[in-house]
MARNU-672736 format. One record per residue: x, y, z of N, C-alpha, C in turn; residue in one letter. Coordinates in steps of 0.1 Angstrom, whole numbers. Layout:
<nodes>
NODE   n_X   n_Y   n_Z  ca_X  ca_Y  ca_Z   c_X   c_Y   c_Z marmar
NODE     X     Y     Z     X     Y     Z     X     Y     Z      A
...
</nodes>
This chain:
<nodes>
NODE   n_X   n_Y   n_Z  ca_X  ca_Y  ca_Z   c_X   c_Y   c_Z marmar
NODE  -438  1924  1056  -434  1938  1055  -441  1945  1044      M
NODE  -448  1956  1048  -456  1963  1038  -448  1975  1032      T
NODE  -446  1975  1019  -438  1986  1013  -444  2000  1016      P
NODE  -436  2010  1015  -439  2024  1017  -439  2031  1003      V
NODE  -449  2038  1000  -449  2045   987  -440  2058   988      A
NODE  -434  2061   977  -425  2073   976  -433  2085   981      V
NODE  -446  2085   979  -454  2096   983  -453  2099   998      R
NODE  -451  2088  1006  -450  2089  1020  -438  2098  1024      A
NODE  -427  2097  1016  -415  2105  1019  -419  2120  1017      L
NODE  -427  2123  1006  -431  2136  1004  -440  2142  1015      L
NODE  -447  2133  1022  -456  2138  1032  -448  2143  1044      E
NODE  -435  2139  1045  -426  2144  1056  -414  2151  1049      V
NODE  -417  2157  1038  -406  2163  1030  -398  2173  1038      A
NODE  -404  2181  1047  -397  2191  1054  -386  2185  1063      E
NODE  -390  2173  1069  -380  2166  1078  -367  2163  1071      T
NODE  -368  2160  1058  -356  2156  1050  -352  2167  1040      F
NODE  -358  2178  1041  -355  2189  1031  -357  2186  1017      G
NODE  -368  2178  1014  -370  2173  1001  -378  2182   992      L
NODE  -375  2181   979  -383  2188   969  -385  2179   957      T
NODE  -397  2177   952  -399  2168   940  -397  2177   928      L
NODE  -388  2172   919  -385  2180   907  -388  2173   894      V
NODE  -391  2160   895  -395  2152   883  -401  2139   886      A
NODE  -408  2133   877  -414  2120   879  -425  2119   888      G
NODE  -434  2130   889  -445  2131   898  -455  2119   896      A
NODE  -456  2114   883  -465  2103   881  -460  2090   887      D
NODE  -448  2089   892  -444  2077   898  -443  2077   913      G
NODE  -450  2086   919  -450  2087   934  -456  2075   941      C
NODE  -463  2067   934  -469  2055   941  -459  2043   940      E
NODE  -447  2045   935  -437  2034   935  -434  2030   949      R
NODE  -431  2017   951  -429  2012   964  -414  2013   968      D
NODE  -412  2016   981  -399  2014   987  -400  2003   997      I
NODE  -393  1992   994  -395  1979  1002  -383  1976  1010      A
NODE  -372  1983  1008  -359  1980  1015  -355  1993  1022      I
NODE  -352  1993  1035  -348  2005  1042  -334  2010  1039      P
NODE  -325  2001  1035  -312  2006  1032  -312  2013  1018      R
NODE  -306  2024  1017  -305  2032  1005  -292  2028   997      V
NODE  -292  2032   985  -280  2029   976  -274  2042   970      Q
NODE  -261  2042   967  -255  2052   959  -251  2045   946      Q
NODE  -257  2048   935  -256  2040   923  -244  2044   914      P
NODE  -233  2047   920  -221  2050   911  -218  2039   901      G
NODE  -217  2026   906  -214  2015   897  -224  2013   887      L
NODE  -237  2016   890  -248  2014   881  -247  2024   869      A
NODE  -243  2036   873  -242  2047   863  -230  2043   853      L
NODE  -220  2036   859  -209  2032   851  -212  2020   842      A
NODE  -224  2014   844  -228  2003   836  -229  1990   843      G
NODE  -226  1989   856  -226  1976   863  -240  1976   870      Y
NODE  -250  1971   862  -264  1971   867  -267  1961   878      L
NODE  -260  1949   878  -262  1939   889  -261  1945   903      P
NODE  -254  1957   904  -252  1963   917  -265  1969   922      Q
NODE  -275  1972   913  -287  1979   916  -297  1969   922      V
NODE  -302  1972   934  -313  1964   940  -326  1972   939      H
NODE  -336  1965   934  -349  1971   931  -356  1976   944      P
NODE  -365  1985   943  -373  1990   954  -365  1996   965      D
NODE  -354  2003   961  -347  2011   971  -345  2025   966      R
NODE  -343  2034   976  -340  2048   973  -326  2049   968      V
NODE  -324  2056   957  -310  2058   952  -306  2072   955      Q
NODE  -294  2073   961  -289  2087   966  -277  2091   957      V
NODE  -278  2102   951  -267  2107   942  -261  2119   949      L
NODE  -249  2117   954  -241  2127   961  -232  2134   951      G
NODE  -222  2141   956  -213  2149   947  -206  2140   937      N
NODE  -201  2128   942  -194  2119   933  -202  2115   921      S
NODE  -215  2111   924  -224  2106   913  -227  2117   903      E
NODE  -230  2129   909  -233  2140   900  -221  2145   892      I
NODE  -209  2145   897  -197  2148   890  -195  2138   879      S
NODE  -197  2125   882  -196  2114   872  -205  2117   860      F
NODE  -218  2120   863  -227  2123   852  -223  2134   844      L
NODE  -218  2145   850  -213  2157   843  -202  2154   834      A
NODE  -194  2143   837  -182  2140   829  -186  2133   816      S
NODE  -199  2128   815  -203  2121   803  -208  2130   792      M
NODE  -208  2126   780  -215  2133   770  -230  2131   771      D
NODE  -238  2139   765  -253  2139   767  -259  2126   765      A
NODE  -256  2119   753  -262  2106   750  -258  2095   760      D
NODE  -245  2095   764  -241  2085   773  -247  2087   787      T
NODE  -248  2099   791  -255  2102   804  -270  2098   804      A
NODE  -276  2101   793  -291  2098   791  -293  2082   792      R
NODE  -284  2075   785  -285  2061   785  -282  2055   799      T
NODE  -272  2060   805  -269  2055   819  -280  2057   829      A
NODE  -286  2069   828  -297  2072   837  -310  2064   834      V
NODE  -312  2062   821  -324  2054   817  -323  2040   822      R
NODE  -311  2034   820  -309  2020   825  -310  2019   840      R
NODE  -306  2029   847  -307  2029   862  -322  2030   865      L
NODE  -329  2039   859  -343  2040   863  -352  2028   859      M
NODE  -348  2021   848  -355  2009   844  -352  1997   852      Q
NODE  -343  1999   862  -340  1987   871  -349  1986   883      A
NODE  -361  1992   882  -371  1991   892  -367  1998   905      S
NODE  -360  2009   904  -356  2017   916  -368  2024   920      V
NODE  -369  2028   933  -380  2035   939  -380  2050   935      S
NODE  -369  2057   937  -367  2071   934  -353  2075   935      C
NODE  -349  2086   930  -336  2092   930  -336  2104   939      L
NODE  -326  2106   947  -325  2118   956  -311  2124   954      V
NODE  -311  2137   950  -299  2144   948  -296  2152   961      V
NODE  -285  2150   967  -282  2156   980  -274  2169   979      T
NODE  -270  2174   991  -261  2186   992  -267  2199   986      N
NODE  -280  2199   984  -286  2212   978  -282  2214   964      G
NODE  -277  2203   957  -273  2204   943  -286  2203   934      T
NODE  -287  2212   925  -299  2211   915  -298  2198   907      P
NODE  -309  2192   905  -309  2180   897  -305  2182   883      A
NODE  -295  2175   877  -291  2177   863  -303  2175   854      P
NODE  -303  2182   843  -314  2182   833  -317  2168   828      A
NODE  -306  2159   827  -309  2146   822  -317  2138   832      V
NODE  -315  2140   845  -323  2133   855  -338  2137   854      L
NODE  -340  2150   852  -354  2155   851  -361  2150   839      V
NODE  -353  2150   828  -359  2146   815  -363  2131   815      E
NODE  -353  2123   820  -356  2108   820  -366  2104   831      V
NODE  -365  2112   842  -374  2109   853  -388  2111   849      G
NODE  -391  2121   842  -405  2124   837  -409  2113   827      D
NODE  -400  2110   818  -403  2100   808  -405  2086   813      A
NODE  -397  2082   823  -398  2068   829  -407  2068   841      E
NODE  -413  2079   845  -421  2080   857  -414  2075   870      R
NODE  -402  2080   871  -394  2077   883  -392  2090   891      V
NODE  -397  2091   903  -395  2104   910  -381  2108   912      P
NODE  -378  2120   910  -365  2126   912  -367  2137   922      V
NODE  -359  2136   933  -360  2146   944  -347  2152   947      L
NODE  -347  2164   952  -335  2170   958  -337  2173   972      T
NODE  -325  2173   980  -326  2177   994  -314  2186   997      T
NODE  -317  2195  1006  -307  2205  1010  -297  2198  1020      R
NODE  -300  2187  1025  -291  2180  1034  -279  2174  1027      L
NODE  -268  2173  1035  -257  2166  1029  -259  2151  1028      T
NODE  -251  2144  1020  -253  2130  1018  -251  2123  1032      T
NODE  -241  2126  1039  -238  2120  1052  -249  2122  1063      G
NODE  -257  2133  1061  -268  2135  1070  -281  2129  1066      T
NODE  -283  2129  1053  -296  2124  1047  -297  2109  1048      F
NODE  -286  2102  1045  -287  2087  1045  -291  2081  1058      I
NODE  -284  2084  1069  -288  2078  1082  -302  2083  1086      P
NODE  -306  2095  1083  -320  2100  1087  -330  2092  1080      L
NODE  -329  2091  1067  -340  2084  1059  -339  2069  1061      V
NODE  -328  2064  1064  -327  2049  1067  -334  2046  1080      T
NODE  -332  2054  1090  -339  2052  1103  -354  2053  1101      A
NODE  -358  2063  1094  -373  2065  1091  -379  2053  1084      W
NODE  -372  2049  1074  -377  2037  1066  -377  2024  1074      L
NODE  -366  2023  1083  -366  2011  1091  -378  2010  1100      E
NODE  -383  2021  1105  -394  2021  1114  -407  2019  1106      E
NODE  -408  2026  1094  -420  2025  1086  -422  2011  1080      R
NODE  -410  2004  1077  -411  1991  1071  -410  1979  1081      L
NODE  -409  1982  1094  -408  1972  1104  -422  1965  1105      A
NODE  -422  1952  1109  -434  1945  1112  -442  1952  1122      P
NODE  -455  1953  1121  -464  1960  1130  -475  1951  1135      V
NODE  -478  1952  1148  -489  1945  1154  -497  1956  1161      A
NODE  -511  1954  1160  -520  1964  1167  -526  1957  1179      T
NODE  -524  1963  1191  -528  1956  1203  -539  1965  1210      L
NODE  -548  1958  1216  -558  1965  1225  -551  1967  1239      H
NODE  -545  1978  1241  -537  1980  1253  -534  1995  1255      A
NODE  -527  1999  1266  -523  2012  1268  -507  2012  1269      N
NODE  -501  2023  1266  -487  2024  1267  -483  2037  1275      L
NODE  -475  2035  1285  -470  2046  1293  -455  2045  1295      V
NODE  -448  2056  1298  -434  2056  1302  -434  2059  1317      E
NODE  -428  2050  1324  -426  2051  1339  -412  2050  1343      V
NODE  -406  2060  1348  -392  2061  1352  -383  2057  1340      Y
NODE  -387  2062  1328  -379  2059  1316  -381  2045  1310      G
NODE  -390  2037  1316  -393  2023  1312  -406  2023  1304      I
NODE  -407  2017  1293  -419  2016  1285  -428  2005  1291      G
NODE  -440  2008  1296  -448  1998  1302  -461  1996  1293      V
NODE  -463  1984  1288  -475  1981  1280  -485  1975  1290      L
NODE  -497  1982  1291  -507  1977  1300  -518  1969  1292      L
NODE  -519  1957  1297  -529  1948  1290  -541  1945  1300      L
NODE  -552  1940  1295  -563  1936  1303  -576  1938  1295      G
NODE  -586  1931  1300  -599  1931  1293  -604  1945  1293      R
NODE  -613  1947  1283  -620  1961  1282  -628  1964  1295      S
NODE  -625  1976  1301  -633  1980  1313  -626  1977  1326      G
NODE  -614  1970  1325  -608  1966  1338  -600  1978  1344      I
NODE  -598  1989  1337  -592  2000  1343  -578  2005  1337      G
NODE  -575  2000  1325  -562  2004  1319  -560  2019  1318      K
NODE  -571  2026  1313  -570  2040  1311  -569  2048  1324      S
NODE  -576  2043  1334  -576  2050  1347  -562  2048  1353      E
NODE  -556  2037  1352  -542  2035  1357  -533  2044  1349      V
NODE  -534  2045  1336  -526  2054  1328  -527  2068  1333      S
NODE  -540  2073  1335  -542  2086  1339  -536  2089  1353      L
NODE  -537  2080  1362  -532  2081  1375  -516  2082  1374      D
NODE  -510  2074  1365  -496  2075  1364  -491  2088  1358      L
NODE  -499  2094  1349  -495  2107  1344  -496  2118  1355      V
NODE  -506  2117  1364  -507  2127  1375  -496  2125  1385      T
NODE  -489  2113  1384  -478  2111  1393  -465  2114  1387      R
NODE  -465  2121  1375  -453  2126  1368  -448  2117  1357      G
NODE  -455  2107  1353  -450  2098  1342  -457  2103  1329      H
NODE  -454  2096  1318  -458  2101  1305  -467  2091  1298      R
NODE  -478  2097  1292  -487  2090  1284  -482  2088  1269      H
NODE  -484  2076  1264  -480  2074  1250  -492  2070  1241      V
NODE  -500  2060  1246  -511  2055  1238  -522  2050  1246      A
NODE  -535  2052  1242  -546  2047  1249  -554  2038  1240      D
NODE  -558  2026  1245  -567  2017  1238  -561  2009  1226      D
NODE  -554  2017  1217  -548  2010  1206  -533  2014  1205      V
NODE  -525  2004  1205  -510  2006  1204  -505  1998  1192      V
NODE  -498  2006  1183  -492  2000  1171  -477  1997  1175      H
NODE  -474  1984  1175  -461  1980  1180  -453  1975  1168      V
NODE  -441  1981  1166  -432  1977  1155  -419  1971  1161      R
NODE  -414  1961  1154  -401  1955  1158  -390  1962  1150      R
NODE  -381  1970  1157  -371  1978  1150  -358  1970  1149      L
NODE  -356  1960  1158  -344  1952  1158  -348  1939  1164      A
NODE  -339  1929  1163  -343  1915  1168  -349  1915  1182      P
NODE  -345  1924  1191  -350  1924  1204  -356  1938  1209      S
NODE  -359  1946  1199  -364  1959  1202  -378  1962  1197      S
NODE  -387  1966  1205  -401  1969  1201  -404  1984  1205      L
NODE  -411  1991  1196  -415  2004  1198  -430  2006  1196      R
NODE  -437  2012  1205  -451  2014  1204  -455  2029  1201      G
NODE  -465  2030  1193  -471  2043  1190  -486  2043  1192      R
NODE  -492  2055  1193  -507  2055  1194  -512  2054  1180      P
NODE  -525  2051  1179  -532  2052  1167  -532  2067  1162      S
NODE  -529  2069  1149  -529  2083  1144  -542  2090  1146      P
NODE  -553  2083  1146  -566  2089  1149  -567  2094  1163      T
NODE  -563  2086  1173  -565  2090  1187  -554  2099  1191      L
NODE  -541  2097  1187  -531  2106  1191  -529  2107  1206      G
NODE  -530  2119  1212  -528  2121  1226  -541  2119  1234      N
NODE  -552  2116  1227  -565  2115  1234  -566  2102  1242      R
NODE  -575  2102  1252  -577  2091  1261  -592  2091  1264      M
NODE  -597  2078  1264  -612  2077  1268  -612  2072  1283      E
NODE  -620  2080  1291  -622  2077  1305  -637  2075  1306      I
NODE  -641  2064  1311  -656  2061  1312  -662  2071  1323      R
NODE  -672  2078  1319  -679  2088  1327  -674  2102  1323      G
NODE  -662  2103  1318  -657  2116  1313  -658  2118  1298      L
NODE  -656  2106  1291  -655  2107  1277  -641  2108  1272      G
NODE  -639  2115  1261  -626  2117  1255  -619  2129  1261      I
NODE  -607  2128  1265  -599  2139  1271  -586  2140  1263      I
NODE  -580  2152  1262  -568  2154  1255  -557  2156  1265      D
NODE  -548  2146  1266  -538  2145  1276  -528  2157  1275      M
NODE  -524  2160  1263  -514  2171  1261  -520  2184  1265      A
NODE  -533  2187  1262  -540  2199  1266  -542  2200  1281      A
NODE  -545  2189  1288  -547  2189  1302  -535  2189  1310      L
NODE  -524  2182  1306  -513  2180  1315  -500  2186  1308      F
NODE  -501  2191  1296  -489  2197  1290  -482  2187  1280      G
NODE  -475  2192  1270  -469  2183  1261  -458  2174  1267      T
NODE  -452  2178  1278  -442  2170  1284  -447  2158  1291      L
NODE  -461  2157  1292  -467  2146  1298  -470  2135  1288      A
NODE  -467  2137  1276  -470  2128  1265  -457  2125  1257      T
NODE  -458  2113  1250  -447  2110  1241  -453  2104  1228      R
NODE  -446  2107  1217  -451  2102  1204  -448  2087  1202      E
NODE  -438  2082  1208  -434  2068  1207  -426  2064  1219      A
NODE  -425  2051  1222  -418  2046  1233  -413  2032  1231      Q
NODE  -401  2029  1235  -396  2015  1235  -403  2007  1246      E
NODE  -407  1995  1243  -415  1987  1253  -405  1978  1260      I
NODE  -405  1979  1273  -396  1971  1281  -403  1961  1290      D
NODE  -415  1964  1294  -422  1956  1304  -437  1955  1300      L
NODE  -443  1943  1302  -458  1942  1300  -464  1939  1314      V
NODE  -474  1947  1317  -482  1946  1329  -496  1942  1326      V
NODE  -501  1931  1330  -514  1927  1327  -523  1929  1340      E
NODE  -534  1937  1338  -543  1938  1349  -553  1927  1348      L
NODE  -554  1918  1358  -562  1906  1357  -572  1905  1368      A
NODE  -582  1897  1366  -592  1894  1377  -585  1888  1389      E
NODE  -590  1891  1401  -584  1886  1413  -587  1871  1414      W
NODE  -577  1863  1417  -578  1849  1420  -571  1845  1432      K
NODE  -576  1836  1440  -570  1832  1453  -557  1825  1451      Q
NODE  -555  1818  1439  -543  1810  1437  -532  1818  1429      D
NODE  -533  1832  1429  -523  1840  1422  -509  1838  1428      D
NODE  -499  1839  1420  -485  1838  1425  -483  1850  1435      D
NODE  -479  1847  1447  -477  1857  1458  -462  1860  1460      R
NODE  -453  1852  1455  -439  1854  1457  -433  1862  1445      L
NODE  -438  1860  1434  -432  1867  1422  -421  1858  1416      G
NODE  -422  1845  1418  -411  1836  1413  -414  1833  1398      L
NODE  -426  1834  1393  -429  1831  1379  -422  1840  1370      D
NODE  -414  1834  1361  -407  1842  1351  -416  1843  1338      D
NODE  -427  1850  1339  -437  1850  1328  -432  1859  1317      A
NODE  -436  1856  1305  -432  1863  1293  -444  1866  1284      R
NODE  -443  1877  1277  -454  1880  1267  -447  1883  1254      Y
NODE  -451  1875  1244  -444  1876  1231  -451  1884  1221      E
NODE  -443  1894  1215  -448  1902  1204  -437  1902  1193      I
NODE  -441  1898  1181  -431  1898  1170  -419  1889  1173      H
NODE  -422  1878  1180  -411  1869  1184  -401  1875  1195      D
NODE  -405  1886  1201  -397  1892  1211  -404  1889  1225      V
NODE  -397  1882  1234  -403  1878  1247  -400  1889  1257      A
NODE  -411  1896  1261  -409  1906  1271  -413  1901  1285      L
NODE  -407  1906  1295  -411  1903  1309  -425  1907  1312      P
NODE  -433  1898  1318  -447  1900  1321  -450  1899  1336      L
NODE  -457  1910  1341  -461  1910  1355  -477  1910  1355      V
NODE  -483  1901  1362  -497  1901  1363  -501  1908  1377      R
NODE  -510  1918  1376  -514  1925  1388  -529  1922  1390      I
NODE  -533  1915  1400  -547  1912  1403  -554  1925  1406      P
NODE  -566  1927  1401  -574  1940  1403  -584  1937  1414      V
NODE  -585  1946  1424  -595  1944  1434  -598  1958  1440      R
NODE  -610  1961  1444  -613  1975  1449  -604  1978  1461      P
NODE  -599  1991  1460  -590  1996  1471  -575  1995  1468      G
NODE  -572  1987  1458  -557  1986  1455  -553  1998  1447      R
NODE  -541  2003  1450  -535  2014  1443  -527  2009  1431      N
NODE  -534  2007  1420  -528  2001  1409  -516  2009  1403      L
NODE  -517  2022  1403  -506  2030  1397  -494  2028  1406      A
NODE  -495  2028  1419  -484  2025  1428  -478  2012  1425      L
NODE  -486  2002  1423  -482  1988  1420  -474  1987  1407      L
NODE  -479  1995  1397  -471  1995  1384  -458  2002  1386      V
NODE  -457  2013  1393  -444  2019  1396  -435  2009  1403      E
NODE  -440  2002  1413  -432  1992  1420  -427  1981  1411      T
NODE  -436  1977  1402  -432  1966  1393  -420  1971  1384      A
NODE  -421  1984  1380  -410  1989  1372  -397  1990  1380      V
NODE  -398  1995  1392  -386  1996  1401  -380  1982  1403      R
NODE  -389  1972  1406  -384  1958  1408  -378  1952  1395      D
NODE  -383  1956  1383  -377  1951  1371  -363  1957  1369      R
NODE  -361  1969  1373  -348  1975  1371  -338  1968  1381      V
NODE  -343  1965  1393  -334  1957  1402  -331  1944  1397      L
NODE  -341  1937  1391  -338  1924  1386  -328  1924  1374      R
NODE  -328  1935  1366  -318  1936  1356  -304  1936  1362      R
NODE  -303  1942  1374  -290  1943  1380  -287  1931  1388      R
NODE  -296  1921  1388  -293  1908  1395  -298  1907  1408      G
NODE  -307  1917  1413  -313  1916  1426  -327  1911  1425      A
NODE  -330  1899  1430  -343  1893  1429  -347  1890  1443      N
NODE  -356  1898  1449  -360  1896  1463  -367  1883  1465      A
NODE  -376  1878  1456  -383  1865  1458  -373  1854  1458      A
NODE  -364  1854  1448  -354  1843  1447  -345  1843  1460      A
NODE  -342  1855  1465  -333  1855  1477  -340  1850  1489      Q
NODE  -353  1853  1490  -361  1848  1501  -361  1833  1501      L
NODE  -364  1827  1489  -364  1812  1488  -350  1806  1492      V
NODE  -340  1813  1488  -326  1808  1491  -324  1809  1506      A
NODE  -329  1820  1512  -327  1821  1527  -335  1811  1534      D
NODE  -347  1808  1530  -356  1798  1536  -349  1784  1535      V
NODE  -344  1781  1523  -337  1768  1521  -325  1767  1530      D
NODE  -318  1778  1531  -306  1778  1540  -309  1775  1554      Q
NODE  -320  1782  1559  -325  1781  1573  -329  1766  1575      A
NODE  -336  1760  1565  -341  1747  1567  -330  1737  1568      A
NODE  -318  1740  1562  -307  1731  1564  -299  1734  1576      R
NODE  -304  1743  1584  -297  1746  1597  -287  1757  1596      G
NODE  -286  1763  1585  -276  1774  1583  -283  1788  1586      G
NODE  -275  1798  1584  -280  1811  1586  -283  1817  1572      R
NODE  -293  1825  1570  -297  1831  1557  -285  1839  1552      P
NODE  -282  1838  1539  -272  1846  1533  -277  1860  1530      V
NODE  -269  1870  1534  -273  1884  1531  -263  1891  1522      R
</nodes>
């Protein structure tokens, strides 16, 4: 897990209604834990409660508690909190930062920020943002599209046609997420989300055409900034011994998450976009317990035993 600098929060300050009011020299401090803390006990002197490398949120209760102290006691309490390797302090509810926070924040080089958001709104928002930024990330040579609401990761060797399939899917009403480079983060034990490279964004490379802007060509509704990954489709070279029934329960593992894998052999004349759509529809049916290949095998076995196929 790679920590996030406090400066990264300031880069999206408008999202969280943030303003830096002190401790500008400490903006390179690391945030290593997505869960934030409210340091009421720490201000009362119980420092073991403070976990380092976390965002500390001061709501109405913490600010009122500070205001109840005399100046020297408040200064000592704030200094001890800031010396406990915290990442930064955020005062919520549009409350101005008390002078003692500004004074000690500058002296200890600990960023102090204010937000116009309420405590109850700010905490889940910043926690979700940090969970994604701090999640393990893998960079894959692949494409990512949304098909019927399902995130499809397209794999295959360079030049096999991943971008052309993605482009064809967009013309059929689906949505483009990433071309050539996909950054995949694990947000939960079984949840993966893919994003494009920040450099490429909505752009796609099509051989013979060069770089095209998908949002400009097809509209912003034809693109997505991120997408949960549900299915992996590998475009592979045609082989005579390829599985023709679809009985193989193949899996593709990313960040210890095993995703269903479908291999589609590539051959001139095949409508690959249609096959990807069909793979998605079939995956939805399998989730509901309907497996055409398995049912066929069961019917054949039943017929071989002299019975009638079960429908």
